[in-house]
DSSP file (Angstrom, degrees, kcal/mol; ACC not computed):
  #  RESIDUE AA STRUCTURE BP1 BP2  ACC     N-H-->O    O-->H-N    N-H-->O    O-->H-N    TCO  KAPPA ALPHA  PHI   PSI    X-CA   Y-CA   Z-CA
    1    1 A X              0   0    0      0, 0.0     2,-0.6     0, 0.0    52,-0.2   0.000 360.0 360.0 360.0 138.1  105.9   38.9  -48.0
    2    2 A X  E     -A   52   0A   0     50,-2.8    50,-2.6    52,-0.1     2,-0.5  -0.937 360.0-166.9-110.5 118.0  106.1   37.0  -51.3
    3    3 A X  E     +A   51   0A   0     -2,-0.6     2,-0.3    48,-0.2    48,-0.2  -0.920  19.5 171.9-105.4 125.4  103.2   34.5  -51.9
    4    4 A X  E     -A   50   0A   0     46,-2.7    46,-2.4    -2,-0.5     2,-0.1  -0.940  41.5 -95.4-136.4 153.8  103.9   32.1  -54.8
    5    5 A X  E     -A   49   0A   0     -2,-0.3     2,-0.4    44,-0.2    44,-0.3  -0.465  49.5-154.2 -62.0 137.7  102.5   29.1  -56.4
    6    6 A X        -     0   0    0     42,-2.8    42,-0.4    -2,-0.1    -1,-0.0  -0.936  25.3-153.7-127.0 141.2  104.3   26.1  -54.9
    7    7 A X        -     0   0    0     -2,-0.4    -1,-0.1    40,-0.1    42,-0.1   0.331  44.7-119.1 -94.5   7.1  105.1   22.6  -56.2
    8    8 A X  S    S+     0   0    0      1,-0.1    34,-0.1    40,-0.1    33,-0.0   0.843  81.9 115.7  61.1  37.0  105.3   21.1  -52.7
    9    9 A X        +     0   0    0      5,-0.0     2,-0.2     4,-0.0    -1,-0.1   0.576  41.4 103.7-108.3 -13.8  108.9   20.0  -53.0
   10   10 A X     >  -     0   0    0      1,-0.1     4,-2.5     2,-0.0     5,-0.2  -0.498  66.6-141.0 -73.4 133.9  110.5   22.2  -50.3
   11   11 A X  H  > S+     0   0    0     -2,-0.2     4,-2.4     1,-0.2     5,-0.2   0.858 103.8  55.0 -59.0 -36.4  111.4   20.5  -47.1
   12   12 A X  H  > S+     0   0    0      2,-0.2     4,-2.1     1,-0.2    -1,-0.2   0.918 109.4  45.8 -64.3 -43.3  110.3   23.5  -45.2
   13   13 A X  H  > S+     0   0    0      2,-0.2     4,-2.3     1,-0.2    -2,-0.2   0.926 113.0  49.7 -66.0 -44.9  106.8   23.4  -46.8
   14   14 A X  H  X S+     0   0    0     -4,-2.5     4,-2.3     1,-0.2    -2,-0.2   0.908 110.4  50.7 -61.1 -42.1  106.5   19.7  -46.2
   15   15 A X  H  X S+     0   0    0     -4,-2.4     4,-2.3     2,-0.2    -1,-0.2   0.900 109.5  50.7 -62.9 -41.1  107.5   20.1  -42.5
   16   16 A X  H  X S+     0   0    0     -4,-2.1     4,-2.2     1,-0.2    -2,-0.2   0.909 111.5  47.9 -64.1 -41.3  104.9   22.9  -42.1
   17   17 A X  H  X S+     0   0    0     -4,-2.3     4,-2.5     2,-0.2    -2,-0.2   0.866 110.4  51.4 -67.8 -35.7  102.2   20.7  -43.6
   18   18 A X  H  X S+     0   0    0     -4,-2.3     4,-2.4     2,-0.2    -2,-0.2   0.890 110.0  49.6 -66.7 -38.5  103.2   17.7  -41.4
   19   19 A X  H  X S+     0   0    0     -4,-2.3     4,-2.3     2,-0.2    -2,-0.2   0.910 110.3  51.7 -62.7 -42.5  103.0   20.0  -38.3
   20   20 A X  H  X S+     0   0    0     -4,-2.2     4,-2.1     2,-0.2    -2,-0.2   0.940 111.3  46.0 -59.7 -49.8   99.5   21.1  -39.6
   21   21 A X  H  X S+     0   0    0     -4,-2.5     4,-2.5     1,-0.2     5,-0.2   0.904 110.7  53.3 -61.8 -42.0   98.3   17.5  -39.9
   22   22 A X  H  X S+     0   0    0     -4,-2.4     4,-1.7     1,-0.2    -1,-0.2   0.910 109.8  48.1 -60.3 -42.9   99.8   16.6  -36.5
   23   23 A X  H  X S+     0   0    0     -4,-2.3     4,-1.2     2,-0.2    -1,-0.2   0.884 110.0  52.5 -65.0 -38.3   97.9   19.4  -34.9
   24   24 A X  H  X S+     0   0    0     -4,-2.1     4,-2.4     1,-0.2     3,-0.3   0.923 111.9  45.0 -64.8 -43.0   94.6   18.4  -36.6
   25   25 A X  H  < S+     0   0    0     -4,-2.5    -1,-0.2     1,-0.2    -2,-0.2   0.788 112.5  52.4 -71.0 -26.9   94.9   14.8  -35.4
   26   26 A X  H  < S+     0   0    0     -4,-1.7    -1,-0.2    -5,-0.2    -2,-0.2   0.718 118.5  36.9 -76.8 -20.8   95.8   16.1  -31.9
   27   27 A X  H  < S+     0   0    0     -4,-1.2     2,-0.3    -3,-0.3    -2,-0.2   0.750 118.5  37.8-103.3 -30.4   92.7   18.3  -31.8
   28   28 A X  S  < S-     0   0    0     -4,-2.4    -1,-0.1    -5,-0.2     5,-0.1  -0.869  88.1 -94.8-126.1 154.0   90.0   16.3  -33.6
   29   29 A X    >   -     0   0    0     -2,-0.3     3,-2.3     1,-0.1     4,-0.3  -0.384  45.1-110.4 -62.1 148.4   88.9   12.7  -33.8
   30   30 A X  G >  S+     0   0    0      1,-0.3     3,-1.4     2,-0.2    -1,-0.1   0.844 117.6  56.4 -52.0 -39.7   90.5   11.0  -36.9
   31   31 A X  G 3  S+     0   0    0      1,-0.3    -1,-0.3     3,-0.0    -2,-0.1   0.635 107.5  50.7 -70.1 -10.9   87.2   10.7  -38.7
   32   32 A X  G <  S+     0   0    0     -3,-2.3     2,-0.7    -8,-0.1    -1,-0.3   0.324  82.8 104.6-106.9   5.7   86.8   14.5  -38.4
   33   33 A X    <   +     0   0    0     -3,-1.4   111,-0.0    -4,-0.3    -8,-0.0  -0.802  35.4 167.4 -90.9 118.9   90.2   15.5  -39.8
   34   34 A X        +     0   0    0     -2,-0.7    -1,-0.1    76,-0.1     2,-0.1   0.268  31.5 124.9-114.7   8.0   89.8   16.8  -43.3
   35   35 A X        -     0   0    0    -14,-0.1     2,-0.3   -15,-0.1    -2,-0.0  -0.431  58.1-127.0 -67.3 144.7   93.3   18.3  -43.8
   36   36 A X        -     0   0    0     -2,-0.1   -15,-0.1     1,-0.1     2,-0.1  -0.694  12.0-130.3 -97.5 145.6   95.1   16.9  -46.8
   37   37 A X     >  -     0   0    0     -2,-0.3     4,-2.0     1,-0.1    -1,-0.1  -0.317  39.2 -90.6 -83.3 176.6   98.6   15.4  -46.9
   38   38 A X  T  4 S+     0   0    0      1,-0.2     4,-0.5     2,-0.2    -1,-0.1   0.899 125.6  49.2 -57.7 -46.0  101.3   16.5  -49.3
   39   39 A X  T >4 S+     0   0    0      1,-0.2     3,-1.3     2,-0.2    -1,-0.2   0.914 110.6  50.3 -63.2 -42.0  100.3   13.9  -52.0
   40   40 A X  G >4 S+     0   0    0      1,-0.3     3,-1.5     2,-0.2    -1,-0.2   0.849 104.0  59.7 -63.8 -33.7   96.6   14.9  -51.8
   41   41 A X  G 3< S+     0   0    0     -4,-2.0    -1,-0.3     1,-0.3    -2,-0.2   0.602  93.6  67.3 -71.2  -9.7   97.5   18.5  -52.2
   42   42 A X  G <  S+     0   0    0     -3,-1.3    -1,-0.3    -4,-0.5    -2,-0.2   0.384  72.9 128.7 -89.2   4.0   99.2   17.7  -55.6
   43   43 A X  S X  S-     0   0    0     -3,-1.5     3,-1.8     1,-0.1    -3,-0.0  -0.202  72.2-115.6 -59.4 151.7   95.8   16.9  -57.1
   44   44 A X  T 3  S+     0   0    0      1,-0.3    -1,-0.1     3,-0.0    -3,-0.0   0.721 113.7  55.1 -65.4 -22.2   95.0   18.6  -60.4
   45   45 A X  T 3  S+     0   0    0     19,-0.0    20,-3.0    20,-0.0     2,-0.4   0.264  97.1  81.2 -95.1  12.8   92.1   20.5  -58.9
   46   46 A X  E <   - B   0  64A   0     -3,-1.8     2,-0.5    18,-0.2    18,-0.2  -0.966  57.5-164.2-121.2 134.0   94.2   22.0  -56.1
   47   47 A X  E     - B   0  63A   0     16,-2.6    16,-2.3    -2,-0.4     2,-0.4  -0.974  13.7-160.3-112.7 129.2   96.5   25.0  -56.3
   48   48 A X  E     - B   0  62A   0     -2,-0.5   -42,-2.8   -42,-0.4     2,-0.4  -0.895   7.1-171.6-115.3 139.0   98.9   25.4  -53.4
   49   49 A X  E     -AB   5  61A   0     12,-3.1    12,-2.2    -2,-0.4     2,-0.4  -0.964   7.6-157.8-130.9 144.6  100.7   28.6  -52.4
   50   50 A X  E     -AB   4  60A   0    -46,-2.4   -46,-2.7    -2,-0.4     2,-0.4  -0.926  10.9-142.5-120.0 149.4  103.5   29.3  -49.9
   51   51 A X  E     -AB   3  59A   0      8,-2.9     7,-3.4    -2,-0.4     8,-1.4  -0.933  18.1-169.7-114.1 132.6  104.3   32.6  -48.3
   52   52 A X  E     -AB   2  57A   0    -50,-2.6   -50,-2.8    -2,-0.4     2,-0.6  -0.968  18.8-159.0-127.1 136.0  107.9   33.7  -47.7
   53   53 A X  E >  S- B   0  56A   0      3,-2.8     3,-2.2    -2,-0.4     2,-0.4  -0.962  80.9 -44.9-109.6 111.4  109.4   36.5  -45.7
   54   54 A X  T 3  S-     0   0    0     -2,-0.6   -52,-0.1     1,-0.3    -2,-0.0  -0.545 125.0 -29.3  57.7-119.3  112.9   37.0  -47.1
   55   55 A X  T 3  S+     0   0    0     -2,-0.4     2,-0.5    -3,-0.1    -1,-0.3   0.095 118.3 102.0-111.3  23.3  113.9   33.3  -47.3
   56   56 A X  E <  S-B   53   0A   0     -3,-2.2    -3,-2.8   -44,-0.0     2,-0.3  -0.916  75.7-118.6-112.8 130.8  111.9   32.1  -44.4
   57   57 A X  E     +B   52   0A   0     -2,-0.5    -5,-0.3    -5,-0.2    25,-0.1  -0.495  32.5 174.9 -66.6 124.1  108.6   30.2  -44.8
   58   58 A X  E     -     0   0A   0     -7,-3.4    21,-2.6     1,-0.3     2,-0.3   0.689  55.4 -50.1-103.2 -26.0  105.8   32.2  -43.2
   59   59 A X  E     -BC  51  78A   0     -8,-1.4    -8,-2.9    19,-0.3    -1,-0.3  -0.989  45.6-126.9 173.8-176.8  102.8   30.1  -44.2
   60   60 A X  E     -BC  50  77A   0     17,-2.4    17,-2.4    -2,-0.3     2,-0.3  -0.975  13.2-177.9-153.3 164.1  100.8   28.3  -46.8
   61   61 A X  E     -B   49   0A   0    -12,-2.2   -12,-3.1    -2,-0.3     2,-0.3  -0.969   7.1-161.2-160.6 152.4   97.3   28.0  -48.3
   62   62 A X  E     -BC  48  74A   0     12,-2.6    12,-2.7    -2,-0.3     2,-0.4  -0.947   7.0-150.7-136.5 159.1   95.5   26.0  -50.9
   63   63 A X  E     -BC  47  73A   0    -16,-2.3   -16,-2.6    -2,-0.3     2,-0.5  -1.000   8.8-159.9-131.9 133.2   92.4   26.2  -53.0
   64   64 A X  E     -BC  46  72A   0      8,-2.7     8,-2.8    -2,-0.4     2,-0.6  -0.955  15.4-136.4-115.8 123.0   90.5   23.2  -54.3
   65   65 A X  E     + C   0  71A   0    -20,-3.0     6,-0.2    -2,-0.5     3,-0.1  -0.684  21.6 178.6 -77.2 119.5   88.0   23.6  -57.2
   66   66 A X  S    S-     0   0    0      4,-2.5     2,-0.2    -2,-0.6     5,-0.2   0.789  71.6 -31.1 -89.8 -33.0   84.9   21.6  -56.3
   67   67 A X  S    S-     0   0    0      3,-1.5    -1,-0.3     0, 0.0    37,-0.0  -0.848  85.4 -70.0-160.6-164.8   83.2   22.6  -59.6
   68   68 A X  S    S+     0   0    0     -2,-0.2     3,-0.1     1,-0.2    -3,-0.0   0.555 130.8  32.8 -80.3  -3.2   83.3   25.6  -61.9
   69   69 A X  S    S+     0   0    0      1,-0.2    36,-2.2    35,-0.2    37,-1.7   0.684 111.3  59.1-116.2 -31.5   81.5   27.8  -59.3
   70   70 A X  E     - d   0 106A   0     34,-0.2    -4,-2.5    35,-0.2    -3,-1.5  -0.883  54.9-179.5-113.6 131.3   82.6   26.6  -55.9
   71   71 A X  E     -Cd  65 107A   0     35,-2.1    37,-2.8    -2,-0.5     2,-0.4  -0.882  17.1-139.4-120.8 156.2   86.1   26.5  -54.4
   72   72 A X  E     -Cd  64 108A   0     -8,-2.8    -8,-2.7    -2,-0.3     2,-0.4  -0.961  12.9-130.5-119.1 133.2   87.2   25.2  -51.1
   73   73 A X  E     +C   63   0A   0     35,-2.8    37,-0.5    -2,-0.4     2,-0.3  -0.674  37.4 178.4 -76.2 129.5   89.9   26.8  -48.9
   74   74 A X  E     +C   62   0A   0    -12,-2.7   -12,-2.6    -2,-0.4   -39,-0.1  -0.944  46.1   4.7-133.4 153.4   92.4   24.1  -47.7
   75   75 A X  E     +     0   0A   0     -2,-0.3     2,-0.6   -14,-0.2    -1,-0.1   0.743  64.3 172.0  51.8  38.7   95.6   23.9  -45.7
   76   76 A X  E     +     0   0A   0    -15,-0.2     2,-0.3   -14,-0.1   -15,-0.2  -0.707  13.0 159.3 -80.3 123.5   95.8   27.5  -44.5
   77   77 A X  E     -C   60   0A   0    -17,-2.4   -17,-2.4    -2,-0.6     2,-0.5  -0.994  32.3-150.5-148.8 135.5   98.7   27.5  -41.9
   78   78 A X  E     -C   59   0A   0     -2,-0.3   -19,-0.3   -19,-0.2     5,-0.1  -0.913  32.4-113.1-104.8 133.4  100.9   30.2  -40.5
   79   79 A X    >   -     0   0    0    -21,-2.6     3,-2.2    -2,-0.5     4,-0.4  -0.367  30.3-114.1 -62.0 143.6  104.4   29.1  -39.3
   80   80 A X  G >  S+     0   0    0      1,-0.3     3,-1.4     2,-0.2    -1,-0.1   0.853 114.2  55.9 -50.5 -44.5  104.8   29.4  -35.6
   81   81 A X  G 3  S+     0   0    0      1,-0.3    -1,-0.3     3,-0.0   -23,-0.1   0.667 110.3  47.1 -65.7 -15.4  107.4   32.2  -35.7
   82   82 A X  G X >S+     0   0    0     -3,-2.2     3,-1.5   -24,-0.2     5,-0.6   0.353  78.6 127.3-109.4   4.5  105.0   34.4  -37.8
   83   83 A X  T < 5S+     0   0    0     -3,-1.4    -3,-0.0    -4,-0.4    -4,-0.0  -0.370  75.9  19.8 -65.4 140.3  101.8   34.0  -35.8
   84   84 A X  T 3 5S+     0   0    0     -2,-0.1    -1,-0.3     1,-0.0    -3,-0.0   0.584  99.1  99.8  79.2  10.9  100.2   37.3  -34.8
   85   85 A X  T < 5S-     0   0    0     -3,-1.5    -2,-0.1     0, 0.0    -1,-0.0   0.181 102.2 -96.4-115.8  16.2  102.0   39.1  -37.6
   86   86 A X  T  >5S+     0   0    0     -4,-0.0     4,-2.3     3,-0.0     5,-0.2   0.523  87.1 123.8  87.8   5.2   99.3   39.3  -40.2
   87   87 A X  H  ><S+     0   0    0     -5,-0.6     4,-2.9     2,-0.2     5,-0.2   0.937  74.9  50.5 -65.8 -45.5  100.4   36.3  -42.3
   88   88 A X  H  > S+     0   0    0      1,-0.2     4,-2.6     2,-0.2    -1,-0.2   0.910 111.6  48.4 -58.0 -43.5   97.0   34.6  -41.9
   89   89 A X  H  > S+     0   0    0      2,-0.2     4,-2.6     1,-0.2     5,-0.2   0.916 112.4  48.6 -63.0 -43.0   95.2   37.8  -43.1
   90   90 A X  H  X S+     0   0    0     -4,-2.3     4,-2.3     2,-0.2    -2,-0.2   0.913 113.1  47.3 -64.5 -42.7   97.6   38.1  -46.0
   91   91 A X  H  X S+     0   0    0     -4,-2.9     4,-2.5     2,-0.2    -2,-0.2   0.912 112.9  48.8 -64.1 -42.9   97.1   34.5  -47.1
   92   92 A X  H  X S+     0   0    0     -4,-2.6     4,-2.2    -5,-0.2    -2,-0.2   0.924 112.6  46.8 -65.6 -44.1   93.3   34.7  -46.7
   93   93 A X  H  X S+     0   0    0     -4,-2.6     4,-2.5     1,-0.2     5,-0.2   0.911 112.1  52.3 -62.9 -40.9   93.1   37.9  -48.8
   94   94 A X  H  X S+     0   0    0     -4,-2.3     4,-2.5    -5,-0.2    -2,-0.2   0.932 111.3  45.1 -58.8 -47.7   95.4   36.4  -51.4
   95   95 A X  H  X S+     0   0    0     -4,-2.5     4,-2.5     2,-0.2    -1,-0.2   0.839 111.7  52.2 -72.3 -31.7   93.3   33.3  -51.8
   96   96 A X  H  X S+     0   0    0     -4,-2.2     4,-2.3     2,-0.2    -1,-0.2   0.943 112.5  45.6 -64.2 -47.2   90.0   35.3  -51.9
   97   97 A X  H  X S+     0   0    0     -4,-2.5     4,-2.4     1,-0.2    -2,-0.2   0.900 113.2  50.6 -62.0 -40.9   91.5   37.4  -54.7
   98   98 A X  H  X S+     0   0    0     -4,-2.5     4,-1.8    -5,-0.2    -1,-0.2   0.922 109.5  50.3 -62.6 -45.0   92.8   34.3  -56.5
   99   99 A X  H  <>S+     0   0    0     -4,-2.5     5,-2.1     1,-0.2     4,-0.3   0.907 111.4  48.4 -61.5 -42.6   89.4   32.6  -56.3
  100  100 A X  H ><5S+     0   0    0     -4,-2.3     3,-1.6     1,-0.2    -1,-0.2   0.933 110.2  51.4 -62.2 -45.4   87.7   35.7  -57.7
  101  101 A X  H 3<5S+     0   0    0     -4,-2.4    -1,-0.2     1,-0.3    -2,-0.2   0.800 106.4  55.1 -63.2 -28.9   90.2   35.9  -60.5
  102  102 A X  T 3<5S-     0   0    0     -4,-1.8    -1,-0.3    -5,-0.2    -2,-0.2   0.504 119.7-111.9 -82.4  -4.1   89.6   32.2  -61.3
  103  103 A X  T < 5 +     0   0    0     -3,-1.6    -3,-0.2    -4,-0.3    -2,-0.1   0.593  61.5 154.1  87.6  12.0   85.9   33.0  -61.7
  104  104 A X      < -     0   0    0     -5,-2.1    -1,-0.3     1,-0.1   -34,-0.2  -0.459  35.7-154.1 -71.2 147.0   84.5   31.2  -58.7
  105  105 A X  S    S+     0   0    0    -36,-2.2    46,-3.2     1,-0.2    47,-0.5   0.631  75.8  20.1 -95.0 -16.6   81.2   32.5  -57.2
  106  106 A X  E     -dE  70 150A   0    -37,-1.7   -35,-2.1    44,-0.3     2,-0.5  -0.997  57.5-153.3-152.2 151.7   81.9   31.2  -53.7
  107  107 A X  E     -dE  71 149A   0     42,-2.3    42,-1.9    -2,-0.3     2,-0.2  -0.992  23.7-178.2-125.7 120.5   84.7   30.1  -51.4
  108  108 A X  E     -dE  72 148A   0    -37,-2.8   -35,-2.8    -2,-0.5     2,-0.3  -0.724   3.4-173.3-117.3 166.6   83.8   27.6  -48.7
  109  109 A X  E     - E   0 147A   0     38,-2.4    38,-2.2    -2,-0.2     2,-0.4  -0.989  19.1-140.9-155.1 159.5   85.7   26.0  -45.9
  110  110 A X  E     + E   0 146A   0    -37,-0.5     2,-0.3    -2,-0.3    36,-0.2  -0.995  29.8 161.6-122.6 131.4   85.6   23.4  -43.1
  111  111 A X  E     - E   0 145A   0     34,-2.7    34,-3.5    -2,-0.4     2,-0.1  -0.840  39.9 -81.4-137.5 176.9   87.3   24.0  -39.8
  112  112 A X  E     - E   0 144A   0     -2,-0.3    32,-0.2    32,-0.2     9,-0.1  -0.347  16.9-142.4 -83.0 162.9   87.0   22.6  -36.4
  113  113 A X        +     0   0    0     30,-1.0    31,-0.1    -2,-0.1    -1,-0.1   0.567  69.7 105.3 -94.5 -13.2   84.4   23.4  -33.7
  114  114 A X  S >  S-     0   0    0     29,-0.3     3,-1.7     1,-0.1     4,-0.3  -0.193  87.3-107.1 -69.5 161.3   86.9   23.1  -30.8
  115  115 A X  G >  S+     0   0    0      1,-0.3     3,-1.9     2,-0.2     4,-0.4   0.815 115.6  71.1 -56.9 -32.5   88.3   26.1  -29.0
  116  116 A X  G 3  S+     0   0    0      1,-0.3     3,-0.3     2,-0.1    -1,-0.3   0.826 100.4  46.6 -52.5 -33.5   91.7   25.6  -30.8
  117  117 A X  G <> S+     0   0    0     -3,-1.7     4,-2.5     1,-0.2    -1,-0.3   0.427  82.2  99.4 -92.2  -0.8   90.0   26.7  -34.0
  118  118 A X  H <> S+     0   0    0     -3,-1.9     4,-2.5    -4,-0.3     5,-0.2   0.895  81.3  51.5 -56.7 -44.3   88.3   29.8  -32.5
  119  119 A X  H  > S+     0   0    0     -4,-0.4     4,-2.1    -3,-0.3    -1,-0.2   0.900 110.9  49.3 -61.2 -37.5   91.0   32.3  -33.8
  120  120 A X  H  > S+     0   0    0     -4,-0.2     4,-2.6    -3,-0.2    -2,-0.2   0.938 110.9  48.9 -65.1 -45.9   90.6   30.8  -37.3
  121  121 A X  H  X S+     0   0    0     -4,-2.5     4,-2.3     1,-0.2    -2,-0.2   0.901 110.8  51.3 -61.1 -39.7   86.8   31.1  -37.2
  122  122 A X  H  X S+     0   0    0     -4,-2.5     4,-2.2    -5,-0.2    -1,-0.2   0.902 109.7  49.8 -63.5 -41.0   87.1   34.7  -36.0
  123  123 A X  H  X S+     0   0    0     -4,-2.1     4,-1.3     2,-0.2    -2,-0.2   0.928 110.5  49.5 -63.1 -44.9   89.5   35.5  -38.9
  124  124 A X  H  <>S+     0   0    0     -4,-2.6     5,-2.5     1,-0.2     3,-0.4   0.910 111.1  49.3 -62.2 -41.5   87.2   34.0  -41.5
  125  125 A X  H ><5S+     0   0    0     -4,-2.3     3,-2.0     1,-0.2    -1,-0.2   0.899 105.0  58.4 -63.7 -39.4   84.2   36.0  -40.0
  126  126 A X  H 3<5S+     0   0    0     -4,-2.2    -1,-0.2     1,-0.3    -2,-0.2   0.828 106.3  49.9 -58.2 -31.8   86.3   39.2  -40.2
  127  127 A X  T 3<5S-     0   0    0     -4,-1.3    -1,-0.3    -3,-0.4    -2,-0.2   0.317 129.5 -95.3 -92.1   7.5   86.7   38.6  -43.9
  128  128 A X  T < 5S+     0   0    0     -3,-2.0    22,-0.3     1,-0.3    -3,-0.2   0.483  72.4 147.6  97.9   3.2   83.0   38.1  -44.5
  129  129 A X      < -     0   0    0     -5,-2.5     2,-0.3    -6,-0.2    -1,-0.3  -0.465  28.1-162.1 -69.3 144.0   82.6   34.3  -44.2
  130  130 A X  E     -F  148   0A   0     18,-2.7    18,-2.7    -2,-0.1    -1,-0.0  -0.898  26.7 -90.0-125.5 158.2   79.3   33.2  -42.8
  131  131 A X  E     +F  147   0A   0     -2,-0.3    16,-0.3    16,-0.2     2,-0.3  -0.313  51.8 164.3 -64.7 146.6   78.2   29.9  -41.3
  132  132 A X  E     -F  146   0A   0     14,-2.2    14,-0.5     1,-0.0     3,-0.1  -0.891  35.4 -93.0-149.1 178.3   76.7   27.3  -43.7
  133  133 A X        -     0   0    0     -2,-0.3    12,-0.0     1,-0.2     6,-0.0  -0.287  64.0 -58.4 -87.6-179.9   75.9   23.7  -43.9
  134  134 A X        -     0   0    0     -2,-0.1     2,-0.3    12,-0.1    -1,-0.2  -0.238  58.0-170.5 -58.2 149.0   78.0   20.9  -45.3
  135  135 A X    >   +     0   0    0      4,-0.1     3,-2.3    -3,-0.1    -1,-0.0  -0.858  48.7   3.2-135.2 168.6   79.1   21.3  -48.9
  136  136 A X  T 3  S-     0   0    0     -2,-0.3    -2,-0.0     1,-0.3   -70,-0.0  -0.295 132.1 -19.6  55.8-128.9   80.8   19.1  -51.5
  137  137 A X  T 3  S+     0   0    0      2,-0.0    -1,-0.3     0, 0.0    -3,-0.1   0.377 106.8 119.0 -92.2   2.5   81.5   15.6  -50.0
  138  138 A X    <   -     0   0    0     -3,-2.3     2,-0.3     1,-0.0     3,-0.0  -0.319  45.4-159.9 -71.8 153.4   81.1   16.7  -46.3
  139  139 A X        -     0   0    0     -5,-0.0    -4,-0.1    -6,-0.0     5,-0.1  -0.859  39.2 -76.1-122.8 160.7   78.5   15.4  -44.0
  140  140 A X        +     0   0    0     -2,-0.3     2,-0.3    -6,-0.1     5,-0.1  -0.352  58.2 169.9 -55.9 135.9   77.2   16.8  -40.7
  141  141 A X    >   -     0   0    0      3,-0.3     3,-2.1     1,-0.0    -3,-0.0  -0.948  40.0-137.6-153.5 126.1   79.8   16.3  -38.0
  142  142 A X  T 3  S+     0   0    0     -2,-0.3    -2,-0.0     1,-0.3    -1,-0.0   0.668 108.0  52.9 -62.5 -13.6   79.8   17.8  -34.5
  143  143 A X  T 3  S+     0   0    0    -31,-0.1   -30,-1.0   -30,-0.1     2,-0.4   0.410  97.4  81.1 -99.5   0.6   83.5   18.4  -34.9
  144  144 A X  E <   -E  112   0A   0     -3,-2.1     2,-0.5   -32,-0.2    -3,-0.3  -0.908  55.2-167.7-114.0 136.3   83.2   20.3  -38.2
  145  145 A X  E     -E  111   0A   0    -34,-3.5   -34,-2.7    -2,-0.4     2,-0.4  -0.988  13.9-155.7-119.4 124.3   82.2   24.0  -38.7
  146  146 A X  E     +EF 110 132A   0    -14,-0.5   -14,-2.2    -2,-0.5     2,-0.3  -0.832  15.1 174.1-107.3 139.1   81.4   25.0  -42.2
  147  147 A X  E     -EF 109 131A   0    -38,-2.2   -38,-2.4    -2,-0.4     2,-0.3  -0.965   7.5-167.8-140.5 155.4   81.6   28.6  -43.6
  148  148 A X  E     -EF 108 130A   0    -18,-2.7   -18,-2.7    -2,-0.3     2,-0.4  -0.978   9.2-156.5-144.2 156.2   81.2   30.2  -47.0
  149  149 A X  E     -E  107   0A   0    -42,-1.9   -42,-2.3    -2,-0.3     2,-0.3  -0.992  19.4-133.9-134.3 124.4   81.9   33.5  -48.7
  150  150 A X  E     -E  106   0A   0     -2,-0.4   -44,-0.3   -22,-0.3   -45,-0.1  -0.623  11.9-165.0 -75.1 135.0   80.1   34.8  -51.7
  151  151 A X        +     0   0    0    -46,-3.2     2,-0.3    -2,-0.3   -45,-0.2   0.271  57.0 102.7-103.2   9.2   82.5   36.2  -54.3
  152  152 A X              0   0    0    -47,-0.5    -2,-0.1     1,-0.2   -47,-0.0  -0.715 360.0 360.0 -93.2 142.9   79.9   38.0  -56.3
  153  153 A X              0   0    0     -2,-0.3    -1,-0.2     0, 0.0    -2,-0.1   0.460 360.0 360.0  76.6 360.0   79.4   41.7  -56.0
């Protein structure tokens, strides 16, 4: 699998992100959806990556710098055809390594509390993320689950 910095111009990538947003709105109330659209993912403090198996999109992930110490995991999504094949694990390891290389001391994330998000929460825990309170601009929300990973040591 090839994971590369992506400029968000590919139709395949845009379609995957639209699918991601649609699932988030189908699963959570609108005020609790924090997934970013394509234009928002082009912000200067966000780096977006796509994963390809041969010439087929397998998934994507982004990292948002909140300050010079804290980064946020955003838009991690595995394409339907690649679910259960280790793409999520590869993307998560890639973004953790990227965050460390960029000098961040912690990587945090927001995900849903619904059963739909249970596999994601389990994956994050497997990689050492622990529950935390809201960070950055987030507020307490019964539909949001916050997690963080220290990148020190």
